[in-house]
C-alpha positions in Angstrom: -64.9 26.4 38.3 -63.7 28.7 35.6 -60.6 30.9 36.0 -59.9 33.9 33.8 -57.4 36.7 33.3 -58.3 40.1 31.9 -57.0 43.5 31.3 -58.9 46.7 32.0 -57.4 50.1 31.8 -53.9 48.7 31.7 -54.4 46.7 34.9 -54.2 42.9 34.6 -56.4 40.9 37.0 -57.1 37.2 37.5 -60.4 35.8 38.9 -63.3 33.4 38.6 -66.2 33.4 36.1 -69.6 33.7 37.7 -73.2 34.0 36.5 -73.0 37.8 36.5 -69.4 38.4 35.3 -65.8 38.1 36.5 -64.9 38.2 40.2 -61.3 39.3 41.0 -58.8 37.4 43.1 -56.6 39.4 45.5 -54.3 41.8 43.7 -51.1 40.1 42.4 -52.5 36.6 42.4 -52.3 34.9 39.0 -54.1 31.9 37.5 -50.6 30.3 37.2 -50.2 30.8 41.0 -53.4 28.9 41.6 -52.5 26.1 39.2 -49.2 25.7 41.1 -51.0 25.7 44.4 -53.0 22.7 43.3 -56.6 22.2 42.5 -58.1 22.0 46.0 -56.4 25.3 47.0 -57.4 26.9 43.7 -61.1 26.0 44.2 -60.9 27.4 47.8 -59.4 30.6 46.5 -62.0 30.8 43.7 -64.9 30.3 46.1 -63.6 33.2 48.3 -63.3 35.4 45.2 -67.1 35.3 44.5 -67.4 37.8 47.3 -65.8 40.4 45.0 -68.2 42.5 42.9 -68.7 41.2 39.4 -67.1 42.8 36.3 -69.0 42.4 33.0 -67.1 40.1 30.6 -67.8 42.4 27.7 -66.3 45.4 29.5 -62.8 44.0 29.6 -60.2 42.4 27.3 -59.8 38.7 28.0 -56.2 37.6 28.1 -55.0 34.0 27.8 -56.2 32.4 31.1 -52.6 31.8 32.2 -49.1 32.5 31.1 -48.0 29.0 30.3 -44.3 28.1 30.9 -44.3 25.7 27.9 -46.8 24.8 25.2 -46.7 21.4 23.5 -49.1 20.7 20.6 -49.9 17.1 19.8 -51.5 15.6 16.7 -54.0 13.2 18.2 -56.8 13.1 15.6 -56.3 10.5 12.9 -58.8 12.1 10.5 -56.9 15.4 10.7 -53.7 13.7 9.8 -55.3 12.0 6.8 -56.4 15.3 5.2 -53.3 17.4 6.1 -50.9 14.9 4.7 -52.4 15.7 1.3 -53.4 19.3 1.8 -50.3 20.7 3.5 -47.4 18.2 3.3 -47.9 17.3 -0.3 -48.2 13.5 0.3 -50.6 11.1 -1.4 -52.7 10.5 1.7 -52.8 7.9 4.4 -51.4 8.1 7.9 -47.8 7.0 8.6 -47.6 3.9 10.6 -45.4 5.8 13.1 -48.4 8.0 14.0 -50.1 5.0 15.6 -47.1 4.0 17.7 -47.0 6.9 20.1 -48.4 10.4 20.5 -46.4 13.0 18.6 -46.0 16.7 19.6 -43.9 19.7 19.0 -43.1 22.7 21.2 -44.8 25.9 20.1 -44.2 29.5 21.2 -45.4 30.5 24.7 -44.7 34.2 23.9 -47.3 34.1 21.1 -50.3 33.4 23.2 -53.3 35.7 22.6 -56.7 36.1 24.2 -60.1 34.9 23.3 -61.1 38.1 21.3 -57.8 39.5 20.2 -57.0 40.3 16.6 -54.6 37.9 14.9 -52.2 39.2 12.2 -51.3 37.2 9.1 -47.6 36.1 9.5 -45.1 37.9 7.3 -44.9 36.3 3.8 -47.8 33.9 4.3 -50.6 33.6 1.7 -52.2 30.4 3.1 -53.3 31.3 6.6 -55.3 28.8 8.6 -56.9 28.0 12.0 -56.8 24.8 14.0 -59.6 23.9 16.4 -58.2 22.2 19.5 -58.7 21.6 23.3 -55.7 22.0 25.6 -55.1 20.4 29.0 -53.3 22.3 31.7 -51.0 20.3 33.9 -51.8 20.8 37.6 -48.6 19.6 39.3 -45.0 18.6 38.5 -44.2 15.1 37.6 -41.8 12.9 35.7 -42.2 9.6 33.8 -45.8 9.4 34.9 -48.0 6.5 34.1 -51.4 7.3 32.4 -53.1 6.4 35.7 -50.9 8.8 37.7 -51.3 11.5 35.0 -55.0 11.7 35.8 -54.1 13.3 39.1 -51.9 15.9 37.3 -54.8 17.4 35.3 -55.9 20.9 36.5 -58.3 21.8 33.7 -59.0 22.6 30.1 -59.2 25.5 27.7 -59.9 26.1 24.0 -56.8 26.3 21.8 -56.5 27.7 18.2 -53.2 26.9 16.7 -53.0 29.6 13.9 -51.0 28.1 11.0 -49.2 29.6 8.0 -49.6 26.6 5.8 -47.2 27.8 3.1 -44.4 28.4 5.6 -45.1 25.2 7.3 -45.0 23.2 4.1 -41.5 24.5 3.2 -40.2 23.8 6.7 -41.5 20.3 6.9 -39.8 19.4 3.6 -36.5 20.0 5.5 -37.7 17.3 8.0 -37.6 19.8 10.9 -40.6 21.7 12.0 -43.1 23.2 12.0 -41.5 26.4 13.3 -42.2 29.8 11.8 -45.4 28.3 10.2 -46.8 27.9 13.8 -45.3 30.5 16.1 -47.1 33.7 15.2 -50.2 33.3 17.4 -52.0 30.7 19.5 -55.3 31.6 21.0 -56.1 30.3 24.5 -59.4 30.9 26.2 -61.9 32.1 27.0 -61.0 30.7 30.4 -59.6 27.7 32.2 -62.2 25.2 33.2 -61.3 22.9 36.1 -61.3 19.2 35.5 -64.1 18.4 37.8 -66.6 20.4 35.7 -66.0 18.2 32.6 -66.0 14.8 34.3 -69.7 14.3 33.4 -68.7 14.2 29.8 -66.2 11.3 30.2 -67.1 8.1 28.4 -66.3 4.5 29.4 -62.9 4.6 27.5 -61.8 7.7 29.4 -62.4 10.3 26.6 -64.2 13.5 27.0 -67.3 13.7 24.7 -67.3 17.4 24.0 -68.8 18.9 20.9 -66.3 21.1 19.0 -67.3 23.6 16.3 -65.6 26.3 14.2 -67.1 28.9 11.8 -65.7 31.6 9.6 -67.7 34.7 9.1 -70.7 32.9 10.6 -70.6 29.9 8.3 -69.8 26.6 10.1 -66.7 24.9 8.6 -66.1 22.0 11.0 -67.6 19.9 13.8 -66.2 17.0 15.7 -66.2 15.3 19.1 -63.2 15.6 21.3 -63.6 11.9 22.1 -62.4 11.1 18.6 -58.8 11.6 19.8 -56.5 8.6 19.4 -55.3 8.9 23.0 -56.9 10.6 26.0 -55.2 13.5 27.7 -53.8 11.4 30.4 -51.8 9.4 27.8 -50.5 12.7 26.3 -49.3 13.9 29.7 -47.7 10.5 30.3 -45.9 10.6 27.0 -44.7 14.2 27.5 -43.3 13.2 30.8 -41.3 10.2 29.7 -37.8 10.6 30.8 -38.3 14.2 31.7 -40.6 16.6 33.6 -43.9 18.3 33.0 -44.5 21.2 35.3 -47.6 22.9 36.7 -49.0 25.3 34.2 -47.7 23.5 31.1 -50.2 23.5 28.3 -50.7 20.4 26.0 -52.9 20.8 22.9 -54.9 17.9 21.6 -54.0 18.6 18.0 -56.6 19.6 15.5 -59.9 17.8 15.4 -61.2 16.2 12.2 -64.2 16.9 10.0 -63.1 20.5 9.1 -61.2 21.4 12.2 -58.9 23.3 9.9 -58.8 24.4 6.3 -55.7 22.4 5.5 -57.5 19.1 6.1 -60.4 20.2 3.8 -57.9 21.2 1.1 -56.5 17.7 1.2 -59.8 15.8 1.1 -61.3 18.1 -1.5 -58.3 18.5 -3.7 -58.7 22.3 -3.9 -58.3 25.3 -1.6 -62.0 25.4 -0.7 -62.8 27.2 1.6 -60.0 29.6 0.7 -57.2 30.7 3.1 -58.1 33.2 5.7 -57.9 36.9 4.7 -57.8 40.1 6.7 -61.4 40.8 7.9 -62.3 37.2 8.4 -63.7 36.3 11.8 -63.0 32.8 13.2 -65.2 31.5 16.0 -64.7 28.3 17.9 -67.0 26.8 20.6 -66.2 23.8 22.7 -69.0 22.3 24.8 -68.5 22.8 28.5 -65.6 25.3 28.0 -66.7 28.3 26.0 -66.2 30.3 22.8 -63.2 32.2 21.3 -63.6 34.6 18.5 -60.7 36.3 16.7 -60.6 38.6 13.7 -57.8 38.3 11.1 -55.9 41.5 10.4 -53.1 42.6 8.1 -49.6 41.6 9.2 -46.4 43.5 9.0 -44.6 43.7 5.6 -41.0 42.4 5.9 -38.4 41.9 3.2 -38.1 38.3 1.9 -35.8 35.9 3.7 -32.3 35.7 2.1 -31.6 32.2 0.8 -28.5 30.3 1.9 -25.3 30.9 0.0 -23.7 27.9 -1.7 -20.9 26.8 0.6 -17.5 26.3 -0.9 -16.8 23.6 1.8 -13.2 24.6 2.3 -11.5 22.7 5.1 -8.5 25.0 5.6 -8.4 28.8 6.1 -7.2 30.7 3.1 -3.9 32.5 3.6 
């Protein structure tokens, strides 16, 4: 089943996706409510919603399928790391041994989530704007210190994630050995809807990975293609790691990290040794399609013009107040 959230005439509605459009859930019910209720209850509510008259998808504005309490973004594709180390971080190539030891993630901005067809503004001060093709898993129930086997029961579903990235801001931040932060928090696309886990089980291989085709194009020209099954860890391992010594909660979103083979421009800049294709510019349209989930399509627009950030002053390092 596919759950969606949309806005029409200022009214926000949640519902299910059917053959002829969107079918509304009862007023006031959100997709996050259904996730917290658990998958069996959500499927029951979704089945009942099909009795509501369909609303054409192209007649409304799709919002992120749910308002996620937290968003973690992993870096689970080795090929992506290889390219980005050279193209963004300024390294000489290769993957740090620490990458292989455990999944790595950072927390990104849950207030910056945008819908499947929303415009995305270039972050202030950025000249090297980029996309990142990912799939996100949505946690279906609370849990702490979960084993990977237990984590399988905590998967509610999946959605497409585009981690928009200001590569120049990111590169500066990561040289401070803390980040990324402002390089990543301007926008994250989620959508077009949330697909329940049962729909994607037929794609699971013998090693527990989902063999989903992933593609991204800019202005109609395909830039990258990969399989989700090229992840270094399956989603159950990511949920398990995120929960080590702490909690994951129903509705939390965990991104796979960017796929390889052109899943972002930064990877290609590293492997090719030049900014080709060039950074995104206002007017560019980025389209991502993940098999079994759907397509998101966002247009890049001009961002706001802000004054440069003031640099730090040179501290005198006095230890006593001056009289």
